[in-house]
C-alpha positions as CSV (number, residue, x, y, z in Angstrom):
1,M,-14.0,-2.6,5.3
2,S,-16.1,-2.2,2.7
3,G,-16.5,-0.8,-0.4
4,T,-18.5,-1.1,-3.3
5,I,-18.1,-0.6,-6.8
6,A,-20.6,0.9,-8.9
7,D,-20.6,-2.1,-11.7
8,P,-17.7,-4.3,-10.9
9,I,-17.6,-6.1,-14.7
10,E,-17.0,-2.9,-15.8
11,F,-14.1,-2.2,-13.4
12,I,-12.9,-5.5,-14.2
13,L,-13.0,-5.2,-17.8
14,G,-11.0,-1.5,-17.2
15,R,-8.3,-3.3,-16.2
16,R,-5.6,-3.2,-19.2
17,S,-2.3,-4.0,-19.3
18,I,0.0,-0.3,-19.3
19,R,3.2,-0.4,-20.8
20,S,3.7,3.2,-20.8
21,F,4.7,5.7,-17.8
22,L,4.7,9.2,-16.4
23,P,7.5,9.9,-14.5
24,G,7.0,10.2,-10.2
25,E,7.4,8.1,-7.7
26,I,4.8,6.2,-5.9
27,D,4.3,6.3,-2.1
28,A,5.2,3.6,0.3
29,T,1.6,3.5,1.9
30,V,0.1,3.0,-1.6
31,V,2.5,0.1,-2.2
32,R,1.3,-1.4,1.2
33,K,-2.3,-1.3,-0.1
34,I,-1.2,-3.1,-3.3
35,L,0.4,-5.9,-1.3
36,E,-2.1,-5.8,1.2
37,A,-4.6,-6.6,-2.0
38,A,-2.2,-9.4,-3.3
39,M,-2.4,-11.4,0.4
40,A,-5.5,-10.9,0.4
41,A,-5.7,-13.9,-2.4
42,P,-6.7,-17.2,-1.4
43,S,-4.1,-19.9,-1.2
44,A,-4.2,-23.7,-1.0
45,M,-4.8,-24.6,2.5
46,A,-4.4,-21.0,3.1
47,K,-0.6,-21.7,2.9
48,D,0.3,-18.1,1.6
49,P,3.5,-19.2,-0.2
50,W,3.9,-15.8,-1.7
51,R,6.9,-13.6,-1.0
52,F,7.6,-10.2,-2.6
53,V,10.5,-8.0,-3.4
54,V,9.3,-4.1,-4.2
55,V,12.4,-2.8,-6.6
56,R,12.7,0.6,-6.9
57,D,16.8,0.7,-7.9
58,R,17.0,2.1,-11.1
59,R,19.8,0.1,-12.0
60,T,17.9,-3.3,-10.7
61,L,14.9,-2.7,-13.1
62,L,17.2,-2.1,-15.8
63,S,19.0,-5.6,-15.4
64,L,15.6,-7.2,-14.6
65,S,14.2,-5.5,-17.9
66,E,17.1,-6.8,-20.2
67,T,15.8,-10.8,-19.2
68,L,12.8,-10.0,-19.6
69,S,11.9,-9.6,-23.3
70,N,8.5,-7.4,-23.1
71,G,9.4,-6.0,-20.0
72,K,11.5,-2.5,-21.2
73,M,9.1,-0.7,-19.6
74,L,10.5,-1.4,-16.1
75,V,12.9,1.3,-17.2
76,T,10.2,3.6,-17.0
77,A,8.2,2.6,-14.3
78,A,8.2,4.4,-10.7
79,L,8.8,0.6,-9.5
80,G,8.5,-3.2,-10.2
81,I,7.2,-5.6,-7.7
82,V,8.5,-9.6,-7.9
83,V,6.4,-12.2,-7.0
84,C,8.1,-15.3,-5.6
85,G,7.2,-18.4,-3.9
86,D,8.4,-20.5,-1.0
87,I,8.2,-23.6,-2.1
88,E,8.9,-24.7,1.0
89,V,5.6,-23.2,2.5
90,A,3.7,-24.5,-0.5
91,H,0.5,-26.8,-0.2
92,D,2.2,-30.3,-0.4
93,R,5.3,-28.8,-1.5
94,Q,3.9,-28.4,-4.9
95,L,4.8,-26.2,-7.7
96,S,1.3,-25.9,-9.1
97,Y,-0.2,-25.0,-5.9
98,L,2.9,-22.4,-5.4
99,L,2.1,-20.9,-9.1
100,Q,-1.8,-21.1,-8.5
101,D,-1.7,-18.8,-5.0
102,C,1.1,-16.5,-6.5
103,S,-1.1,-16.2,-9.9
104,A,-3.9,-15.4,-7.7
105,A,-2.2,-12.6,-5.6
106,I,-0.9,-11.0,-9.1
107,E,-4.4,-10.6,-10.5
108,N,-5.4,-9.0,-6.7
109,M,-2.2,-6.8,-7.2
110,L,-3.4,-5.8,-10.6
111,L,-6.9,-4.9,-9.8
112,A,-5.7,-2.8,-7.1
113,I,-3.2,-1.1,-9.1
114,H,-6.0,-0.1,-11.6
115,G,-8.5,1.0,-8.4
116,L,-5.6,3.2,-7.3
117,G,-5.4,5.1,-10.5
118,L,-1.9,3.5,-11.4
119,G,-0.7,1.4,-14.1
120,G,0.5,-2.2,-14.1
121,C,2.0,-4.8,-16.1
122,W,2.3,-8.6,-15.6
123,L,5.2,-9.8,-16.9
124,G,6.2,-13.5,-17.0
125,I,9.2,-14.9,-15.3
126,H,8.3,-18.7,-14.5
127,P,8.9,-21.4,-16.6
128,R,11.7,-19.9,-18.2
129,V,15.0,-21.2,-17.0
130,N,17.0,-18.2,-18.4
131,R,14.6,-15.8,-16.6
132,I,14.3,-17.6,-13.4
133,T,18.0,-17.9,-13.2
134,H,18.6,-13.9,-14.0
135,V,16.2,-12.6,-11.2
136,R,17.5,-15.0,-8.6
137,S,21.1,-13.8,-9.3
138,V,19.8,-10.2,-9.9
139,L,17.7,-10.1,-6.5
140,G,19.7,-12.6,-4.4
141,L,17.1,-15.1,-3.9
142,P,17.4,-18.2,-1.7
143,D,17.1,-21.8,-3.9
144,N,13.4,-22.3,-2.2
145,I,12.1,-18.8,-3.5
146,I,11.3,-19.4,-7.2
147,P,10.4,-15.9,-9.0
148,V,7.3,-16.3,-11.2
149,A,6.4,-12.6,-12.2
150,C,7.6,-9.2,-12.5
151,I,4.8,-7.0,-12.0
152,A,5.7,-3.0,-13.6
153,I,4.1,-0.7,-11.8
154,G,3.7,3.1,-12.4
155,H,1.5,6.6,-13.5
156,P,-0.1,5.4,-16.7
157,A,1.0,7.6,-19.8
158,E,-1.4,5.9,-21.5
159,K,-5.3,5.4,-21.5
160,K,-7.0,2.0,-22.7
161,E,-10.4,1.2,-23.0
162,P,-12.6,-1.1,-20.8
163,R,-12.9,-4.1,-23.3
164,T,-14.0,-7.7,-23.2
165,R,-12.1,-11.1,-24.5
166,Y,-15.4,-12.7,-23.5
167,N,-15.6,-15.9,-26.7
168,E,-18.4,-18.4,-26.4
169,T,-16.6,-20.9,-28.2
170,Y,-14.4,-21.5,-25.1
171,V,-17.4,-22.1,-22.9
172,H,-18.9,-25.7,-22.4
173,Y,-21.7,-26.4,-20.4
174,D,-22.3,-29.5,-18.3
175,R,-20.5,-31.4,-20.2
176,W,-17.7,-31.0,-23.4
C-alpha cells in the first residue's frame, strides 16, 4: 500500500468542516476505509483504546443531534461515527492518553473522509457531562466506554476553499 499526494500540505489545508450534506448513502466498504484510516493513528504504547459506533439509523442520528448544539447536520448526514475510548485499555488507564489517542484517530478519519471526496464535521462530546450522559444512554455504552466525539459524514452540499490558519505569534523557537 503506497500512495502519494501531489501536494500533501494543500491536501491538509483543503480539509474543511462540512455542515451541509446531499442525500445519499455511503457504502460499507467506504466506511471501512474510513475506520481503517482511524485505526492507523498512533496511540500511547500502541494500546489502541478507540472504539467506534457507526450510526445510520435516522432516529438515533436525530437524538444525537439534539444534545450536540452544533450537530444539527447529523439529521441530513448519511451517517455518524461516534468515537469512543475504552478507559480500561488506555495507557495507564489515563483519560488524557485516551483523549489524545482518540483525537489522533479522529483527525485520520477526517483526512480520509476528505480524500474520499466526502464531507465530515467533528462534533465534540467530551468533556460535557450532559452530552456524555445522553450519548451513553442513546447508544447503550458500557461504563468503561467514554464517548469523545461524533463525526457527521455525508456527500458534501457545500464546497470550501483550502485555507491556512497559520499564526506566527503562536510559534516560539528554542524557548518561550
